[in-house]
N, C-alpha and C positions, 0 to 999 in steps of 0.2 A: 781060504781062497781056493777056488778051483784051479786046476792046472792050466786050463784055457785062459781063464781070467789073468792068472799070474803072468803067463807068457805074453798076453796082449799088453798088459800094463808095463812090463819090462821093456817091450819093444817100443812103446810110446815114449818112455823115459829116455831111451837111447836116442830117439828122434829129437827130443828136446835138447839133449846134450849135444847132439850133432849141430843143431841150429845155433847154439851158443858158441861152439868152437869155430863155426864157419863165419861168425860175425853177423849173421842174419837176425840174431835175436839179442836182446838186452833187457835189463830189468828196469821197471818203471822208476824205481828210486834213483837210478843213475841219470835220469832225465831231469829230475826236479832241481830247480835252481839255475838251470842253464839260461843264458841270455836269449831273449827273443828280439830279433832285429827286423827292420823293414827292408824293402828291396834295395834301398840306398845304404844299408849298413848301420842305420841309426838304432841305438839300443832303445827298445820300447819298455822292457821290464824283464822279469824272471819267470820262468815256467813254474806254475803251481799245480797243474792238473792236465789230464786229457779227458775229453768227453768221448763216450763210446756208445755204439748202437749195434743192434743185431745185424749180422751180415748173412751170407749164404749158409755158413755152418759155424762160424765163430763170431765173437764180438769184435767189431772193428773200431779203430780210433777214428772219430768223426771230426775232432777239432782240438785245438790247443787252448789252454786257459793260462793267462799270465796276469801278474799284478803290476800296477804302475806305481811303484814306490809308496810314498805316504798315502796316496789315494787308496791303495789296496790295504795297507796296514791299519789305517785309522777308520776308513769308511767301509772296508770290506768290498770295495769296488774292483771287480776283476773283468778282464776283457776275454771274450770267447771268439776265436777265429776258426772258421771251418777249414778242413784239410784241403779244400779246393783252392784256398788262398795261401797254402804253405808249399814252398818250393823244396825245402830240405830240412832234415832234423839231425843231420850229422854234425856233431859238435854243438854249435849254437843253432837255435830254431830260426830259420830264415823264411820270411813271408814274400809273397809275389807282389805285394802292393806297398805303396808308401803309407806313412802314418796317417796322413789326411784322407786316404782313400779306403781305410779299413772299414768295412761295413759293420753296422751294429749287429752283434751276435747274441743269440739266446738259445737255450736248450729246447729242442722239440719234445713232443710227448714220448717218443721212443728213445731219447737220449738220456744218459746218466753220467755222473762223474766217477772216476775210479776211486778217488779218496772217500767219497760219500757212500758208495754202494759195494765196493769190493774190499778195500784195505780194512784189516782188523775185524772183518765180519766172519761169522761162523758158517761153515759149509760142511757137507757130508762127502767124504771120500768113499764113493760107492764100492770100489774094489777092496779097500782095507777096512770097511765098516767102522768108521770112527768120525767123530766131529773134530774138525781142525779149524784153526784161525789163520787167515791170510796175512802174512807179514810182508809180502812183496808180490809183484805181478810180473810175469814174463811176457814180453811183447816181441813179435817177429813179423818180418815182411813175408806175406803170403800173396803171391802174384803181385798186385800193385797196391795192396792194402796192408797197413800196420794192424795186426790182429793180436788179441789176447789169447795166447796159446797155453798158458799154464800159470799156476800160482805157487809161490814159495811159502811153505808152512813150517819151515825149519828155523833154527836159531840164527842161521846165516842171514835170513831176511831181516831180522831185527838189527843185527850188527851192521848190515849194509845201510839200512835207513838211518841209523844213528852215526854213520861214518866211523864205526868201530871195528872194521875188518882186521885191524892190526892187533886186536886184543889177544887172540890165540897165540900169535907169535910173541907178543910181549910177555905173556904168562907162561911161555914155553910149554904149551899144550897142543895137542893135535887139532887141526881145523875140524870144525863140526861138519858132519856129512851133509851134502845137499839133499834137500827134501822138496823136490818140485813135482807137482801133480798136474797132469794134463787137464785142461779145462773140459775136455770132452768126457772125462770120467768123473766130473763133479756135478752134484745135484744141489743147487741152492736150497736152503731150508725153506725159503718162500721166494716168490718172484722178485721182491725188493731186497732180498738178502738182509732183512732187518731183525727178524725174530726167530728164535729157535722153537721148533716143534719136534716132538719125539717121533721119529720116522722109522723106528725099528721095533720089533716085538720085544716085550719085556724079557723074555727068556734069553735073548741075545745080548742084553745089557752087560752081562758079566764078561763078554768078549771085548768090550771097549776098555781103553785105558782109563784109570781113575780120574785123570785130569779132564777127559772128555765127558765122563759121567757127571763130574762136578759142574761142567758147563751146562749140561742138560738140566740138572737139579736146580740151578740158579734161575732158570727161566720157567719153571713149573710153579703151580700153586702149592699150598702147604700139603694138601692130600696127595698130590702127584709126587712131591718130594719123598714122602715116607713110603709111598708105594714102590718107588725105585730103590730106596735105601734098603727096604726089607727084602727085596729080591736078590740082593748081593750076598756073596759069602762074607764071612767076618773080616777077613783081611782086606778085601776090596772095599768093603764099607768103611773101614777105618781110613784107608788111604784116600778114599773119595772125600770123606768128611774133612780131612786135613786140607784139601785143596779148594773147598767151597769158600766163597767170600766170607770174611769174618762176621759181617752183619747178619747174613743169612744163616750161617752156622750157629750163631748165638740164638736166633729164633728157634731153630730146630732143636738145639740142646735143651732149651727151656721146656720143651714139650715131651722130653724123655725123662724117665725115672733115673735116679742116681745109679741103680743097678744096670740099666741099659747103657748109660754113659760109660760106666766102668768096664762093661764087656767090650765096648768098642775101643776104649783106650788101652785095653790089654793087648791090642794088635797094632798100636801106634808106636812110633819111635818115642823114647822118653822125653826128648827135647820138645817135640811137637805136642805131646800130651801136656807137658808142663806149661807151654805157652797158652794152651787153651784153658787150663785150670786157673791160671792166674787171672783171667778175665771174669771168672765166676765169683759170685758172692762167697765169702769165706766159709760160711756154714755149709753151703752146698758142695764146695770143693773138698772140704774135710770129709763129708759123707761119701763122696765119690771115691776118695782115696781109701776110706774104710771098706767100702764094697770091693775095691780093687785088691785089697790085701787078702780077701778070701779067695781070690783067683790066683794072684801071683804076688807074694810078699816082696820078692826081690825087685820086680818091676815097679811096684808102688813105692818102694824105698828109693829107687833111682829117680823117679819123678819128684818125690818129696825133696830130695837133695837139690835137684835143679831149681826148684821153686824158691830156694833160699837166696839165689843170686839175682842181682838187678838185671832187668831186661837188656840194658845197654852195656853189659859187661861181657867178658869172655865166658864167664860161668853161665850167663843167660843165653849165650849163643851155642855153647858146646853140646855135643852129643856124647853120651856115655858108652856108646857101642863102638868098640874097636877090637882089633885082634892083637893079642900079645903073646909072648913066648919067653922061655927062659934062655939065658945066654949059653948054657951048656948043652942045649938040645941041638940036634942036627938040622940041616936044611930040609931033609926029607920029612922031619917032624913038623917043620913050619908049613910045608905043602899039605900035610895031612890035616893040620889045624885049619888052614885056609879053606880046604874042601868041606870040613865039618861045620865051620861057623860062618863061612862067607855068604851063604844064602840068606841069612837073616840080617845082613848089614848092607845098607844102601850103597855106600861109597867106600871103596878100599883102595887107598893109594900107598900106604905104608904099613909095615908090621912093627910093633913096638916091643922092646926087650925090657922086661921088668924082673925085679928080684922077688924074694918070698914076701917082702913087705909092700909090694906093688910100687916100689920106687923105680923111676925111669932111668935105665942104664944106657939105652941106645935105640937106634932106629935103622931100618933098611927098607928100601923100596921094592915094589914088585919086580922091577927090572933087575935089581940086585939078586933077588930070589931066583929068577929065571936063569940068570947067567952063572949061578953058583953050582958047585959040585954037590950032589945030594948028600955026600958023606961029610962035607965041611960042617964045622960047628958054627952056630949062629954068632958067637962072639968074634969069629974071624971075618965076618962080612958086614957086621953092624957098624954104624957110625956112632962113636961115643959122645961126640960134641953135638948135642941136640938143642935146637932153638925152641924155646918154650915161652909161655906167658902165664901169668897168675890168673886165677878166676876173677880177680877184681880189676884186671886190665880193661881199659875202655875198648869199645868197638873200633875206634879210630886207630888205637895202638895195634890191635889185632890185624886190621887191614894193612897198616903200614909195614908190619913185620912180614906178613905173607907176601906182599908186593916186593919188598926189598930183597927177600931171599928166594923168591920164585917158588913158594911152597904151595902144595895142593891141600895140605892139612897141617894144622898147627896144634901140638900137644898143650893141654892146660894142666899145670901141676900145682899142688898145694904144699903144705908143710913137708919138709924133708924130701922134697922132689917126688912126692907120691903122685902118681898119674890119676887125674880125675876124669879126663875126657879129651875130645878133639874138636876143633872148629874147622870145618871143611871149606874149600875154596868157594863153592857156590853160595854158602851162607855169608861169606865175607865180601863177595863181589860187589854188591850194591853199595858197600861203604868205601870201595876203592874208586867208584865213579864220581866225577865232578858233579856238583849240584845241577848245572845246566844240562848235563847229559841225563841225569836221573829224572828230571822234569819232563824229558822227551820220551821216556820209556813208555811203551804201550800198556794199556790197562791190564793185559794178561801176562805181564812180565814175570810176576811171581810164579804163575802156573807154568810158564814156559821153562823157567829154571828148574822147577820140580820135575817136569817131564824128562829133562836131560840128565837129571841126577839119578833117575830110577832105572 
């Protein structure tokens, strides 16, 4: 990003933040479900959407859409009322007319609904050169019109729509950073915001996040998919393939040789590679592992060990990559090991203390490490009573233990307390959520989680 672009974008985001703090802006998700009442205060229904249309420089809200109880739920019949007949939207949505005087409403050719054309759609952030998905919409009063001024493409947008903004506090983790992009810096991938087209030169694809490249690959034909994949470096190709939808990934893998699959899996996390291999025919998976052995015997062995466990068990969820140290080493040694090995591990919350036989003796957090004297011994800062699960423990048990003890990672141990791996918070999160919440998660939820863990 050029200096001029960066300064311009930072300034715009500060303006959006200022609008929020002043109360002139709010998120679309916070309007949903509000009562719509007529001029006499009679409840007509609940807000389901806003219609929008092009204004002078921004998209403007042109009408409110509400459902009338069972009529809306059963028949899908919604009422559209133009903003000319709306007196206020503070708190409840109040109309200027009585129920019997509401004129029949319909969308004009230049009007569209936010839920149909903006939410969950893919767009291009011009400044940051990446494909993003809209999780919420920021609306603000500009002069006398309610306008679409930005989109939330961060995890907070998903949490807000699901009514789960309490999750970070409950799990004792930091709030996810806001990621709001000004609408003026967004280029829809096509006028209707419905289909992805590759809008960047292939030489720049490596500059995108793997999750964004996966989004692009999913919308291309078979030839285009491999053209993009072959233009990536080995590590990016592996991370991208992990994030492609399983059905599409299966089709792509079928058209690759066992050697090509092994070369890609050499750059994957063992747990992700194991999850993919389990879905392959046994003979093909065996040959991929044989090819992988010629590249990295240790990596192939880790993957083979993970494949022994049932998918719905702690062993099937765990990752074998974690940082461990000896109890008699110094804190300064732990820092050195963290620097040496940390780059190759996706998520690091704790360091584990093992003996010569790899038995788990203790654990300490990054916070403990930062606050300790460099000359202290690890045994003096570690917690000896470690919460663990067995590889045969169920997903539900893992989720319950992590939730009960507010853990960000949970060690998995075998016989004689030998440490086998860890289950991280993000992999267990979906099993902590109630079924009704999981059913409301957007289609890109698994990708969004991965973006925040990387």
